[in-house]
CHARMM-style PDB file with segment names, atoms N, HN, CA, C and O in Angstrom:
ATOM      1  N   MET     1     228.275 292.533 -80.668  1.00  0.00      PROA
ATOM      2  CA  MET     1     227.157 291.661 -80.444  1.00  0.00      PROA
ATOM      3  C   MET     1     226.914 291.313 -82.127  1.00  0.00      PROA
ATOM      4  O   MET     1     227.415 291.914 -83.078  1.00  0.00      PROA
ATOM      5  N   PHE     2     225.847 289.980 -82.160  1.00  0.00      PROA
ATOM      6  HN  PHE     2     225.441 289.492 -81.388  1.00  0.00      PROA
ATOM      7  CA  PHE     2     225.955 289.841 -83.564  1.00  0.00      PROA
ATOM      8  C   PHE     2     224.414 288.745 -83.222  1.00  0.00      PROA
ATOM      9  O   PHE     2     224.020 287.758 -82.602  1.00  0.00      PROA
ATOM     10  N   ASP     3     224.035 289.758 -84.104  1.00  0.00      PROA
ATOM     11  HN  ASP     3     224.355 290.561 -84.609  1.00  0.00      PROA
ATOM     12  CA  ASP     3     222.297 288.986 -84.617  1.00  0.00      PROA
ATOM     13  C   ASP     3     222.326 287.954 -85.851  1.00  0.00      PROA
ATOM     14  O   ASP     3     222.334 288.296 -87.033  1.00  0.00      PROA
ATOM     15  N   VAL     4     222.340 286.705 -85.399  1.00  0.00      PROA
ATOM     16  HN  VAL     4     222.334 286.427 -84.438  1.00  0.00      PROA
ATOM     17  CA  VAL     4     222.189 285.754 -86.074  1.00  0.00      PROA
ATOM     18  C   VAL     4     221.259 285.495 -86.815  1.00  0.00      PROA
ATOM     19  O   VAL     4     221.729 284.982 -87.830  1.00  0.00      PROA
ATOM     20  N   GLU     5     220.243 285.563 -86.867  1.00  0.00      PROA
ATOM     21  HN  GLU     5     219.861 285.980 -86.043  1.00  0.00      PROA
ATOM     22  CA  GLU     5     218.676 285.642 -87.480  1.00  0.00      PROA
ATOM     23  C   GLU     5     219.081 287.195 -88.359  1.00  0.00      PROA
ATOM     24  O   GLU     5     219.282 286.840 -89.521  1.00  0.00      PROA
ATOM     25  N   ALA     6     219.280 288.794 -88.257  1.00  0.00      PROA
ATOM     26  HN  ALA     6     219.117 289.083 -87.314  1.00  0.00      PROA
ATOM     27  CA  ALA     6     219.035 289.443 -88.912  1.00  0.00      PROA
ATOM     28  C   ALA     6     220.555 289.307 -89.841  1.00  0.00      PROA
ATOM     29  O   ALA     6     220.632 289.260 -91.069  1.00  0.00      PROA
ATOM     30  N   GLY     7     221.168 289.283 -89.313  1.00  0.00      PROA
ATOM     31  HN  GLY     7     221.106 289.321 -88.315  1.00  0.00      PROA
ATOM     32  CA  GLY     7     223.049 288.433 -90.636  1.00  0.00      PROA
ATOM     33  C   GLY     7     223.643 290.784 -89.935  1.00  0.00      PROA
ATOM     34  O   GLY     7     224.155 291.640 -90.656  1.00  0.00      PROA
ATOM     35  N   LYS     8     223.284 290.904 -88.621  1.00  0.00      PROA
ATOM     36  HN  LYS     8     222.868 290.209 -88.035  1.00  0.00      PROA
ATOM     37  CA  LYS     8     223.910 292.048 -88.360  1.00  0.00      PROA
ATOM     38  C   LYS     8     225.327 292.304 -87.521  1.00  0.00      PROA
ATOM     39  O   LYS     8     225.993 291.326 -87.182  1.00  0.00      PROA
ATOM     40  N   TYR     9     225.724 293.541 -87.225  1.00  0.00      PROA
ATOM     41  HN  TYR     9     225.183 294.335 -87.500  1.00  0.00      PROA
ATOM     42  CA  TYR     9     226.274 293.319 -86.445  1.00  0.00      PROA
ATOM     43  C   TYR     9     226.136 294.377 -84.997  1.00  0.00      PROA
ATOM     44  O   TYR     9     226.087 295.540 -85.398  1.00  0.00      PROA
ATOM     45  N   TYR    10     226.081 294.327 -83.869  1.00  0.00      PROA
ATOM     46  HN  TYR    10     226.121 293.383 -83.543  1.00  0.00      PROA
ATOM     47  CA  TYR    10     225.757 295.639 -83.288  1.00  0.00      PROA
ATOM     48  C   TYR    10     226.684 296.384 -82.419  1.00  0.00      PROA
ATOM     49  O   TYR    10     227.306 295.807 -81.527  1.00  0.00      PROA
ATOM     50  N   GLY    11     226.773 297.369 -82.596  1.00  0.00      PROA
ATOM     51  HN  GLY    11     226.268 297.838 -83.321  1.00  0.00      PROA
ATOM     52  CA  GLY    11     228.487 297.672 -81.698  1.00  0.00      PROA
ATOM     53  C   GLY    11     227.448 298.439 -80.075  1.00  0.00      PROA
ATOM     54  O   GLY    11     226.378 299.012 -79.866  1.00  0.00      PROA
ATOM     55  N   LEU    12     228.734 297.911 -79.242  1.00  0.00      PROA
ATOM     56  HN  LEU    12     229.603 297.445 -79.411  1.00  0.00      PROA
ATOM     57  CA  LEU    12     227.354 298.296 -78.049  1.00  0.00      PROA
ATOM     58  C   LEU    12     229.010 299.665 -76.612  1.00  0.00      PROA
ATOM     59  O   LEU    12     229.972 299.416 -75.886  1.00  0.00      PROA
ATOM     60  N   ASN    13     228.561 300.388 -76.888  1.00  0.00      PROA
ATOM     61  HN  ASN    13     227.779 300.590 -77.478  1.00  0.00      PROA
ATOM     62  CA  ASN    13     229.530 301.047 -75.890  1.00  0.00      PROA
ATOM     63  C   ASN    13     229.643 300.424 -74.161  1.00  0.00      PROA
ATOM     64  O   ASN    13     228.727 299.789 -73.638  1.00  0.00      PROA
ATOM     65  N   GLU    14     230.689 300.696 -73.603  1.00  0.00      PROA
ATOM     66  HN  GLU    14     231.433 301.212 -74.028  1.00  0.00      PROA
ATOM     67  CA  GLU    14     231.142 300.381 -71.978  1.00  0.00      PROA
ATOM     68  C   GLU    14     229.915 299.832 -71.744  1.00  0.00      PROA
ATOM     69  O   GLU    14     229.729 298.641 -71.998  1.00  0.00      PROA
ATOM     70  N   ILE    15     228.503 300.960 -71.016  1.00  0.00      PROA
ATOM     71  HN  ILE    15     228.654 301.927 -70.810  1.00  0.00      PROA
ATOM     72  CA  ILE    15     227.107 300.678 -70.249  1.00  0.00      PROA
ATOM     73  C   ILE    15     226.600 298.988 -71.230  1.00  0.00      PROA
ATOM     74  O   ILE    15     226.827 297.809 -70.957  1.00  0.00      PROA
ATOM     75  N   ALA    16     225.975 299.540 -72.212  1.00  0.00      PROA
ATOM     76  HN  ALA    16     225.790 300.498 -72.434  1.00  0.00      PROA
ATOM     77  CA  ALA    16     225.528 298.905 -73.221  1.00  0.00      PROA
ATOM     78  C   ALA    16     225.627 297.367 -72.866  1.00  0.00      PROA
ATOM     79  O   ALA    16     224.640 296.650 -72.705  1.00  0.00      PROA
ATOM     80  N   SER    17     227.116 296.893 -72.751  1.00  0.00      PROA
ATOM     81  HN  SER    17     227.918 297.475 -72.882  1.00  0.00      PROA
ATOM     82  CA  SER    17     228.433 295.766 -72.497  1.00  0.00      PROA
ATOM     83  C   SER    17     227.626 295.443 -71.451  1.00  0.00      PROA
ATOM     84  O   SER    17     226.611 294.821 -71.765  1.00  0.00      PROA
ATOM     85  N   VAL    18     227.767 295.660 -70.420  1.00  0.00      PROA
ATOM     86  HN  VAL    18     228.591 296.166 -70.165  1.00  0.00      PROA
ATOM     87  CA  VAL    18     227.374 295.559 -69.217  1.00  0.00      PROA
ATOM     88  C   VAL    18     225.763 295.554 -69.092  1.00  0.00      PROA
ATOM     89  O   VAL    18     225.285 294.737 -68.305  1.00  0.00      PROA
ATOM     90  N   ILE    19     225.236 296.065 -69.523  1.00  0.00      PROA
ATOM     91  HN  ILE    19     225.624 296.729 -70.163  1.00  0.00      PROA
ATOM     92  CA  ILE    19     223.511 295.747 -69.623  1.00  0.00      PROA
ATOM     93  C   ILE    19     223.356 294.129 -69.973  1.00  0.00      PROA
ATOM     94  O   ILE    19     223.308 293.167 -69.207  1.00  0.00      PROA
ATOM     95  N   TRP    20     223.282 294.213 -71.719  1.00  0.00      PROA
ATOM     96  HN  TRP    20     223.321 294.995 -72.341  1.00  0.00      PROA
ATOM     97  CA  TRP    20     224.367 293.233 -72.343  1.00  0.00      PROA
ATOM     98  C   TRP    20     224.471 291.658 -71.345  1.00  0.00      PROA
ATOM     99  O   TRP    20     223.828 290.670 -70.992  1.00  0.00      PROA
ATOM    100  N   GLN    21     225.798 292.343 -71.249  1.00  0.00      PROA
ATOM    101  HN  GLN    21     226.321 293.146 -71.536  1.00  0.00      PROA
ATOM    102  CA  GLN    21     226.174 290.778 -70.025  1.00  0.00      PROA
ATOM    103  C   GLN    21     225.220 290.702 -69.461  1.00  0.00      PROA
ATOM    104  O   GLN    21     224.379 290.326 -70.278  1.00  0.00      PROA
ATOM    105  N   ARG    22     224.683 290.853 -68.319  1.00  0.00      PROA
ATOM    106  HN  ARG    22     225.366 291.159 -67.656  1.00  0.00      PROA
ATOM    107  CA  ARG    22     223.656 290.893 -67.200  1.00  0.00      PROA
ATOM    108  C   ARG    22     222.669 290.223 -67.748  1.00  0.00      PROA
ATOM    109  O   ARG    22     222.117 289.459 -66.957  1.00  0.00      PROA
ATOM    110  N   LEU    23     222.267 290.231 -68.761  1.00  0.00      PROA
ATOM    111  HN  LEU    23     222.716 290.852 -69.404  1.00  0.00      PROA
ATOM    112  CA  LEU    23     220.970 290.105 -69.318  1.00  0.00      PROA
ATOM    113  C   LEU    23     221.226 289.099 -69.861  1.00  0.00      PROA
ATOM    114  O   LEU    23     220.743 289.379 -70.958  1.00  0.00      PROA
ATOM    115  N   GLU    24     221.732 287.813 -70.013  1.00  0.00      PROA
ATOM    116  HN  GLU    24     222.124 287.585 -69.122  1.00  0.00      PROA
ATOM    117  CA  GLU    24     222.611 286.481 -69.896  1.00  0.00      PROA
ATOM    118  C   GLU    24     221.525 285.466 -69.107  1.00  0.00      PROA
ATOM    119  O   GLU    24     221.133 284.412 -69.609  1.00  0.00      PROA
ATOM    120  N   SER    25     221.148 285.910 -67.917  1.00  0.00      PROA
ATOM    121  HN  SER    25     221.467 286.765 -67.509  1.00  0.00      PROA
ATOM    122  CA  SER    25     219.864 285.333 -67.372  1.00  0.00      PROA
ATOM    123  C   SER    25     219.093 286.013 -66.900  1.00  0.00      PROA
ATOM    124  O   SER    25     219.690 286.731 -66.098  1.00  0.00      PROA
ATOM    125  N   PRO    26     217.258 286.406 -66.927  1.00  0.00      PROA
ATOM    126  CA  PRO    26     216.845 286.610 -67.484  1.00  0.00      PROA
ATOM    127  C   PRO    26     217.317 287.507 -65.275  1.00  0.00      PROA
ATOM    128  O   PRO    26     218.038 287.083 -64.372  1.00  0.00      PROA
ATOM    129  N   MET    27     216.091 289.224 -65.437  1.00  0.00      PROA
ATOM    130  HN  MET    27     215.505 289.568 -66.170  1.00  0.00      PROA
ATOM    131  CA  MET    27     216.575 289.762 -63.858  1.00  0.00      PROA
ATOM    132  C   MET    27     215.443 290.940 -64.666  1.00  0.00      PROA
ATOM    133  O   MET    27     214.997 290.969 -65.813  1.00  0.00      PROA
ATOM    134  N   THR    28     215.258 291.784 -63.553  1.00  0.00      PROA
ATOM    135  HN  THR    28     215.620 291.760 -62.621  1.00  0.00      PROA
ATOM    136  CA  THR    28     214.345 292.208 -63.401  1.00  0.00      PROA
ATOM    137  C   THR    28     215.334 293.972 -63.620  1.00  0.00      PROA
ATOM    138  O   THR    28     216.533 294.219 -63.495  1.00  0.00      PROA
ATOM    139  N   VAL    29     213.946 295.026 -64.039  1.00  0.00      PROA
ATOM    140  HN  VAL    29     212.972 294.825 -64.140  1.00  0.00      PROA
ATOM    141  CA  VAL    29     215.237 296.210 -64.409  1.00  0.00      PROA
ATOM    142  C   VAL    29     215.790 296.661 -63.110  1.00  0.00      PROA
ATOM    143  O   VAL    29     216.972 296.977 -62.972  1.00  0.00      PROA
ATOM    144  N   GLU    30     214.659 296.692 -61.892  1.00  0.00      PROA
ATOM    145  HN  GLU    30     213.699 296.436 -62.004  1.00  0.00      PROA
ATOM    146  CA  GLU    30     215.449 297.430 -61.156  1.00  0.00      PROA
ATOM    147  C   GLU    30     216.972 296.630 -60.365  1.00  0.00      PROA
ATOM    148  O   GLU    30     217.957 297.218 -59.920  1.00  0.00      PROA
ATOM    149  N   ALA    31     216.626 294.681 -60.416  1.00  0.00      PROA
ATOM    150  HN  ALA    31     215.826 294.203 -60.777  1.00  0.00      PROA
ATOM    151  CA  ALA    31     218.326 294.385 -60.426  1.00  0.00      PROA
ATOM    152  C   ALA    31     219.014 295.146 -61.149  1.00  0.00      PROA
ATOM    153  O   ALA    31     219.707 296.120 -60.857  1.00  0.00      PROA
ATOM    154  N   LEU    32     218.761 294.591 -62.237  1.00  0.00      PROA
ATOM    155  HN  LEU    32     218.198 293.799 -62.474  1.00  0.00      PROA
ATOM    156  CA  LEU    32     219.439 295.365 -62.874  1.00  0.00      PROA
ATOM    157  C   LEU    32     220.452 296.530 -62.390  1.00  0.00      PROA
ATOM    158  O   LEU    32     221.605 296.481 -61.960  1.00  0.00      PROA
ATOM    159  N   CYS    33     219.223 297.998 -62.726  1.00  0.00      PROA
ATOM    160  HN  CYS    33     218.287 298.038 -63.075  1.00  0.00      PROA
ATOM    161  CA  CYS    33     219.686 299.232 -61.866  1.00  0.00      PROA
ATOM    162  C   CYS    33     220.529 298.943 -61.659  1.00  0.00      PROA
ATOM    163  O   CYS    33     221.513 299.027 -62.394  1.00  0.00      PROA
ATOM    164  N   ALA    34     220.437 298.062 -59.558  1.00  0.00      PROA
ATOM    165  HN  ALA    34     219.637 297.994 -58.961  1.00  0.00      PROA
ATOM    166  CA  ALA    34     221.185 298.199 -58.432  1.00  0.00      PROA
ATOM    167  C   ALA    34     222.890 297.554 -58.780  1.00  0.00      PROA
ATOM    168  O   ALA    34     223.949 297.739 -58.180  1.00  0.00      PROA
ATOM    169  N   GLU    35     222.511 296.643 -60.168  1.00  0.00      PROA
ATOM    170  HN  GLU    35     221.651 296.492 -60.655  1.00  0.00      PROA
ATOM    171  CA  GLU    35     224.567 296.060 -60.560  1.00  0.00      PROA
ATOM    172  C   GLU    35     224.956 297.217 -60.603  1.00  0.00      PROA
ATOM    173  O   GLU    35     225.865 297.712 -59.936  1.00  0.00      PROA
ATOM    174  N   LEU    36     224.160 297.823 -61.549  1.00  0.00      PROA
ATOM    175  HN  LEU    36     223.422 297.422 -62.092  1.00  0.00      PROA
ATOM    176  CA  LEU    36     225.280 299.231 -62.564  1.00  0.00      PROA
ATOM    177  C   LEU    36     225.410 300.260 -61.546  1.00  0.00      PROA
ATOM    178  O   LEU    36     226.553 300.691 -61.392  1.00  0.00      PROA
ATOM    179  N   LEU    37     224.320 300.840 -60.680  1.00  0.00      PROA
ATOM    180  HN  LEU    37     223.391 300.490 -60.805  1.00  0.00      PROA
ATOM    181  CA  LEU    37     224.523 301.846 -59.733  1.00  0.00      PROA
ATOM    182  C   LEU    37     225.754 301.130 -59.053  1.00  0.00      PROA
ATOM    183  O   LEU    37     226.185 302.021 -58.321  1.00  0.00      PROA
ATOM    184  N   LYS    38     226.520 300.092 -58.887  1.00  0.00      PROA
ATOM    185  HN  LYS    38     226.170 299.369 -59.482  1.00  0.00      PROA
ATOM    186  CA  LYS    38     227.898 299.695 -58.044  1.00  0.00      PROA
ATOM    187  C   LYS    38     228.870 300.208 -59.029  1.00  0.00      PROA
ATOM    188  O   LYS    38     230.026 300.372 -58.640  1.00  0.00      PROA
ATOM    189  N   THR    39     228.543 300.502 -60.331  1.00  0.00      PROA
ATOM    190  HN  THR    39     227.603 300.369 -60.647  1.00  0.00      PROA
ATOM    191  CA  THR    39     229.768 300.695 -61.610  1.00  0.00      PROA
ATOM    192  C   THR    39     229.906 301.954 -61.298  1.00  0.00      PROA
ATOM    193  O   THR    39     230.646 302.666 -60.620  1.00  0.00      PROA
ATOM    194  N   PHE    40     228.905 302.043 -62.043  1.00  0.00      PROA
ATOM    195  HN  PHE    40     228.304 301.464 -62.594  1.00  0.00      PROA
ATOM    196  CA  PHE    40     228.371 303.732 -62.824  1.00  0.00      PROA
ATOM    197  C   PHE    40     228.178 304.957 -61.736  1.00  0.00      PROA
ATOM    198  O   PHE    40     227.460 304.776 -60.752  1.00  0.00      PROA
ATOM    199  N   ASP    41     228.846 306.202 -61.956  1.00  0.00      PROA
ATOM    200  HN  ASP    41     229.429 306.350 -62.755  1.00  0.00      PROA
ATOM    201  CA  ASP    41     228.672 307.331 -60.923  1.00  0.00      PROA
ATOM    202  C   ASP    41     226.894 307.792 -61.718  1.00  0.00      PROA
ATOM    203  O   ASP    41     226.851 308.488 -62.733  1.00  0.00      PROA
ATOM    204  N   VAL    42     225.591 307.258 -61.031  1.00  0.00      PROA
ATOM    205  HN  VAL    42     225.626 306.693 -60.207  1.00  0.00      PROA
ATOM    206  CA  VAL    42     224.961 307.729 -62.208  1.00  0.00      PROA
ATOM    207  C   VAL    42     223.122 307.382 -61.102  1.00  0.00      PROA
ATOM    208  O   VAL    42     222.766 306.336 -60.560  1.00  0.00      PROA
ATOM    209  N   SER    43     222.417 308.700 -61.165  1.00  0.00      PROA
ATOM    210  HN  SER    43     222.706 309.550 -61.605  1.00  0.00      PROA
ATOM    211  CA  SER    43     221.363 308.943 -59.861  1.00  0.00      PROA
ATOM    212  C   SER    43     220.252 307.823 -60.317  1.00  0.00      PROA
ATOM    213  O   SER    43     219.436 308.202 -61.158  1.00  0.00      PROA
ATOM    214  N   PRO    44     220.180 306.866 -59.974  1.00  0.00      PROA
ATOM    215  CA  PRO    44     219.180 305.839 -59.615  1.00  0.00      PROA
ATOM    216  C   PRO    44     218.240 306.132 -61.200  1.00  0.00      PROA
ATOM    217  O   PRO    44     218.273 305.372 -62.167  1.00  0.00      PROA
ATOM    218  N   GLU    45     217.382 307.531 -61.101  1.00  0.00      PROA
ATOM    219  HN  GLU    45     217.355 308.148 -60.315  1.00  0.00      PROA
ATOM    220  CA  GLU    45     215.954 307.773 -61.500  1.00  0.00      PROA
ATOM    221  C   GLU    45     216.517 307.644 -62.939  1.00  0.00      PROA
ATOM    222  O   GLU    45     215.873 307.132 -63.855  1.00  0.00      PROA
ATOM    223  N   ARG    46     217.958 308.222 -63.087  1.00  0.00      PROA
ATOM    224  HN  ARG    46     218.481 308.638 -62.343  1.00  0.00      PROA
ATOM    225  CA  ARG    46     218.796 307.954 -64.822  1.00  0.00      PROA
ATOM    226  C   ARG    46     218.985 306.500 -65.344  1.00  0.00      PROA
ATOM    227  O   ARG    46     218.717 305.869 -66.367  1.00  0.00      PROA
ATOM    228  N   CYS    47     219.726 306.223 -63.843  1.00  0.00      PROA
ATOM    229  HN  CYS    47     219.944 306.736 -63.013  1.00  0.00      PROA
ATOM    230  CA  CYS    47     219.746 304.922 -64.656  1.00  0.00      PROA
ATOM    231  C   CYS    47     218.605 303.732 -64.793  1.00  0.00      PROA
ATOM    232  O   CYS    47     218.824 302.523 -64.863  1.00  0.00      PROA
ATOM    233  N   ARG    48     216.951 304.606 -64.819  1.00  0.00      PROA
ATOM    234  HN  ARG    48     216.773 305.588 -64.762  1.00  0.00      PROA
ATOM    235  CA  ARG    48     215.710 302.976 -64.582  1.00  0.00      PROA
ATOM    236  C   ARG    48     215.654 304.015 -66.439  1.00  0.00      PROA
ATOM    237  O   ARG    48     215.979 303.428 -67.470  1.00  0.00      PROA
ATOM    238  N   ALA    49     215.320 305.114 -66.446  1.00  0.00      PROA
ATOM    239  HN  ALA    49     215.056 305.591 -65.608  1.00  0.00      PROA
ATOM    240  CA  ALA    49     215.289 305.734 -67.023  1.00  0.00      PROA
ATOM    241  C   ALA    49     215.866 305.175 -68.654  1.00  0.00      PROA
ATOM    242  O   ALA    49     215.169 304.756 -69.578  1.00  0.00      PROA
ATOM    243  N   GLU    50     217.833 305.397 -68.591  1.00  0.00      PROA
ATOM    244  HN  GLU    50     218.400 305.738 -67.841  1.00  0.00      PROA
ATOM    245  CA  GLU    50     217.986 304.782 -69.069  1.00  0.00      PROA
ATOM    246  C   GLU    50     218.006 303.175 -70.026  1.00  0.00      PROA
ATOM    247  O   GLU    50     218.140 302.934 -71.226  1.00  0.00      PROA
ATOM    248  N   ILE    51     217.867 302.589 -69.203  1.00  0.00      PROA
ATOM    249  HN  ILE    51     217.758 302.784 -68.229  1.00  0.00      PROA
ATOM    250  CA  ILE    51     217.645 301.078 -69.180  1.00  0.00      PROA
ATOM    251  C   ILE    51     216.652 300.750 -69.854  1.00  0.00      PROA
ATOM    252  O   ILE    51     216.639 299.801 -70.639  1.00  0.00      PROA
ATOM    253  N   ALA    52     215.514 301.660 -69.570  1.00  0.00      PROA
ATOM    254  HN  ALA    52     215.525 302.431 -68.932  1.00  0.00      PROA
ATOM    255  CA  ALA    52     214.329 301.654 -69.900  1.00  0.00      PROA
ATOM    256  C   ALA    52     214.043 302.281 -71.681  1.00  0.00      PROA
ATOM    257  O   ALA    52     213.122 301.965 -72.434  1.00  0.00      PROA
ATOM    258  N   THR    53     215.117 303.173 -71.921  1.00  0.00      PROA
ATOM    259  HN  THR    53     215.865 303.430 -71.309  1.00  0.00      PROA
ATOM    260  CA  THR    53     215.370 302.936 -73.238  1.00  0.00      PROA
ATOM    261  C   THR    53     215.901 301.918 -74.133  1.00  0.00      PROA
ATOM    262  O   THR    53     215.207 301.300 -74.941  1.00  0.00      PROA
ATOM    263  N   PHE    54     217.496 301.721 -73.919  1.00  0.00      PROA
ATOM    264  HN  PHE    54     218.059 302.224 -73.262  1.00  0.00      PROA
ATOM    265  CA  PHE    54     217.975 301.073 -74.652  1.00  0.00      PROA
ATOM    266  C   PHE    54     217.121 299.581 -74.331  1.00  0.00      PROA
ATOM    267  O   PHE    54     216.395 299.488 -75.321  1.00  0.00      PROA
ATOM    268  N   ILE    55     216.934 298.765 -73.736  1.00  0.00      PROA
ATOM    269  HN  ILE    55     217.523 298.840 -72.931  1.00  0.00      PROA
ATOM    270  CA  ILE    55     215.429 297.983 -73.511  1.00  0.00      PROA
ATOM    271  C   ILE    55     214.932 297.603 -74.398  1.00  0.00      PROA
ATOM    272  O   ILE    55     215.104 296.564 -75.036  1.00  0.00      PROA
ATOM    273  N   ALA    56     213.645 299.172 -74.634  1.00  0.00      PROA
ATOM    274  HN  ALA    56     213.506 300.016 -74.115  1.00  0.00      PROA
ATOM    275  CA  ALA    56     212.611 299.403 -75.934  1.00  0.00      PROA
ATOM    276  C   ALA    56     213.379 299.441 -77.406  1.00  0.00      PROA
ATOM    277  O   ALA    56     212.728 299.311 -78.443  1.00  0.00      PROA
ATOM    278  N   LYS    57     214.924 299.645 -77.410  1.00  0.00      PROA
ATOM    279  HN  LYS    57     215.453 299.751 -76.568  1.00  0.00      PROA
ATOM    280  CA  LYS    57     215.778 298.987 -78.421  1.00  0.00      PROA
ATOM    281  C   LYS    57     215.627 297.470 -78.543  1.00  0.00      PROA
ATOM    282  O   LYS    57     214.800 296.990 -79.318  1.00  0.00      PROA
ATOM    283  N   LEU    58     216.060 297.060 -78.130  1.00  0.00      PROA
ATOM    284  HN  LEU    58     216.732 297.450 -77.500  1.00  0.00      PROA
ATOM    285  CA  LEU    58     216.922 295.582 -78.004  1.00  0.00      PROA
ATOM    286  C   LEU    58     215.081 295.030 -78.375  1.00  0.00      PROA
ATOM    287  O   LEU    58     214.803 294.536 -79.467  1.00  0.00      PROA
ATOM    288  N   GLU    59     214.438 295.153 -77.708  1.00  0.00      PROA
ATOM    289  HN  GLU    59     214.665 295.554 -76.820  1.00  0.00      PROA
ATOM    290  CA  GLU    59     212.956 294.486 -77.577  1.00  0.00      PROA
ATOM    291  C   GLU    59     212.706 295.116 -79.465  1.00  0.00      PROA
ATOM    292  O   GLU    59     212.368 294.233 -80.253  1.00  0.00      PROA
ATOM    293  N   ALA    60     212.873 296.469 -80.003  1.00  0.00      PROA
ATOM    294  HN  ALA    60     213.147 297.187 -79.363  1.00  0.00      PROA
ATOM    295  CA  ALA    60     212.094 296.230 -80.830  1.00  0.00      PROA
ATOM    296  C   ALA    60     212.863 295.507 -81.892  1.00  0.00      PROA
ATOM    297  O   ALA    60     212.138 294.787 -82.578  1.00  0.00      PROA
ATOM    298  N   LYS    61     214.289 295.497 -82.258  1.00  0.00      PROA
ATOM    299  HN  LYS    61     214.878 296.082 -81.701  1.00  0.00      PROA
ATOM    300  CA  LYS    61     215.131 294.459 -83.005  1.00  0.00      PROA
ATOM    301  C   LYS    61     214.496 292.464 -82.729  1.00  0.00      PROA
ATOM    302  O   LYS    61     214.825 291.531 -83.461  1.00  0.00      PROA
ATOM    303  N   GLY    62     213.599 292.368 -81.523  1.00  0.00      PROA
ATOM    304  HN  GLY    62     213.331 293.126 -80.928  1.00  0.00      PROA
ATOM    305  CA  GLY    62     213.813 291.162 -81.282  1.00  0.00      PROA
ATOM    306  C   GLY    62     214.409 290.589 -80.514  1.00  0.00      PROA
ATOM    307  O   GLY    62     214.058 289.467 -80.150  1.00  0.00      PROA
ATOM    308  N   LEU    63     215.635 291.281 -79.982  1.00  0.00      PROA
ATOM    309  HN  LEU    63     215.921 292.192 -80.278  1.00  0.00      PROA
ATOM    310  CA  LEU    63     217.375 290.622 -79.519  1.00  0.00      PROA
ATOM    311  C   LEU    63     216.792 290.546 -77.766  1.00  0.00      PROA
ATOM    312  O   LEU    63     217.641 290.251 -76.924  1.00  0.00      PROA
ATOM    313  N   VAL    64     215.366 290.820 -77.307  1.00  0.00      PROA
ATOM    314  HN  VAL    64     214.676 291.060 -77.991  1.00  0.00      PROA
ATOM    315  CA  VAL    64     215.255 290.711 -75.066  1.00  0.00      PROA
ATOM    316  C   VAL    64     213.482 290.604 -75.679  1.00  0.00      PROA
ATOM    317  O   VAL    64     212.828 290.739 -76.713  1.00  0.00      PROA
ATOM    318  N   ARG    65     213.392 290.414 -74.852  1.00  0.00      PROA
ATOM    319  HN  ARG    65     213.923 290.304 -74.012  1.00  0.00      PROA
ATOM    320  CA  ARG    65     211.717 290.600 -74.956  1.00  0.00      PROA
ATOM    321  C   ARG    65     211.331 290.400 -73.036  1.00  0.00      PROA
ATOM    322  O   ARG    65     211.593 289.496 -72.243  1.00  0.00      PROA
ATOM    323  N   THR    66     210.530 291.878 -72.874  1.00  0.00      PROA
ATOM    324  HN  THR    66     210.317 292.613 -73.518  1.00  0.00      PROA
ATOM    325  CA  THR    66     209.612 291.205 -71.024  1.00  0.00      PROA
ATOM    326  C   THR    66     208.718 290.719 -70.948  1.00  0.00      PROA
ATOM    327  O   THR    66     207.723 290.445 -71.619  1.00  0.00      PROA
ATOM    328  N   VAL    67     209.224 290.561 -69.760  1.00  0.00      PROA
ATOM    329  HN  VAL    67     210.031 290.784 -69.214  1.00  0.00      PROA
ATOM    330  CA  VAL    67     208.598 289.193 -68.815  1.00  0.00      PROA
ATOM    331  C   VAL    67     207.646 290.361 -68.273  1.00  0.00      PROA
ATOM    332  O   VAL    67     208.321 291.309 -67.870  1.00  0.00      PROA
ATOM    333  N   GLU    68     206.184 290.568 -68.143  1.00  0.00      PROA
ATOM    334  HN  GLU    68     205.636 289.798 -68.470  1.00  0.00      PROA
ATOM    335  CA  GLU    68     205.573 290.782 -67.399  1.00  0.00      PROA
ATOM    336  C   GLU    68     205.354 289.747 -66.024  1.00  0.00      PROA
ATOM    337  O   GLU    68     204.578 288.795 -66.102  1.00  0.00      PROA
ATOM    338  N   LYS    69     205.938 289.972 -65.070  1.00  0.00      PROA
ATOM    339  HN  LYS    69     206.568 290.746 -65.007  1.00  0.00      PROA
ATOM    340  CA  LYS    69     205.032 289.345 -63.875  1.00  0.00      PROA
ATOM    341  C   LYS    69     204.869 290.081 -62.439  1.00  0.00      PROA
ATOM    342  O   LYS    69     203.731 290.511 -62.251  1.00  0.00      PROA
ATOM    343  N   ASP    70     205.824 290.312 -61.365  1.00  0.00      PROA
ATOM    344  HN  ASP    70     206.749 289.963 -61.518  1.00  0.00      PROA
ATOM    345  CA  ASP    70     205.372 289.930 -60.556  1.00  0.00      PROA
ATOM    346  C   ASP    70     206.258 292.374 -60.415  1.00  0.00      PROA
ATOM    347  O   ASP    70     205.998 293.404 -59.792  1.00  0.00      PROA
ATOM    348  N   GLU    71     206.995 292.005 -61.213  1.00  0.00      PROA
ATOM    349  HN  GLU    71     207.206 291.168 -61.719  1.00  0.00      PROA
ATOM    350  CA  GLU    71     207.882 293.259 -61.473  1.00  0.00      PROA
ATOM    351  C   GLU    71     208.794 292.977 -62.800  1.00  0.00      PROA
ATOM    352  O   GLU    71     209.357 291.930 -63.123  1.00  0.00      PROA
ATOM    353  N   GLU    72     208.769 294.018 -63.350  1.00  0.00      PROA
ATOM    354  HN  GLU    72     208.312 294.868 -63.088  1.00  0.00      PROA
ATOM    355  CA  GLU    72     209.265 293.680 -65.024  1.00  0.00      PROA
ATOM    356  C   GLU    72     210.581 292.881 -65.140  1.00  0.00      PROA
ATOM    357  O   GLU    72     211.648 293.174 -64.599  1.00  0.00      PROA
ATOM    358  N   THR    73     210.422 292.220 -65.639  1.00  0.00      PROA
ATOM    359  HN  THR    73     209.556 291.983 -66.079  1.00  0.00      PROA
ATOM    360  CA  THR    73     211.753 290.946 -65.965  1.00  0.00      PROA
ATOM    361  C   THR    73     212.333 291.258 -67.767  1.00  0.00      PROA
ATOM    362  O   THR    73     211.694 290.928 -68.766  1.00  0.00      PROA
ATOM    363  N   ILE    74     213.588 291.914 -67.754  1.00  0.00      PROA
ATOM    364  HN  ILE    74     214.107 292.182 -66.943  1.00  0.00      PROA
ATOM    365  CA  ILE    74     214.274 291.421 -69.015  1.00  0.00      PROA
ATOM    366  C   ILE    74     214.410 289.630 -69.084  1.00  0.00      PROA
ATOM    367  O   ILE    74     214.241 288.858 -68.141  1.00  0.00      PROA
ATOM    368  N   ALA    75     214.765 289.283 -70.509  1.00  0.00      PROA
ATOM    369  HN  ALA    75     214.902 289.910 -71.275  1.00  0.00      PROA
ATOM    370  CA  ALA    75     214.298 287.704 -70.435  1.00  0.00      PROA
ATOM    371  C   ALA    75     215.218 287.545 -72.207  1.00  0.00      PROA
ATOM    372  OT1 ALA    75     215.244 286.463 -72.794  1.00  0.00      PROA
TER     373      ALA     75
END
C-alpha cells in the first residue's frame, strides 16, 4: 500500500490486505467482521478486536476515517 501524501509504502499481511481491499467502499465494522469470518478461522470477538486495532492504526496515519452513524462505519 502506498500513501501518496506521506510518500510512504506500507507492507500488509494477508489479513490486513483483505481488510484494505474490503474498505474500497465504506462498510461497518460488523459487516467487515462477517466477511472475514467467512475466510479466516477466528472467533467473532477476536475478529472485532483485531479489526479495531488495525483500523486505529490506519486512522492514526490518516489513511481511513471512522464515521459514526447508527453503527460504526469505516470510510
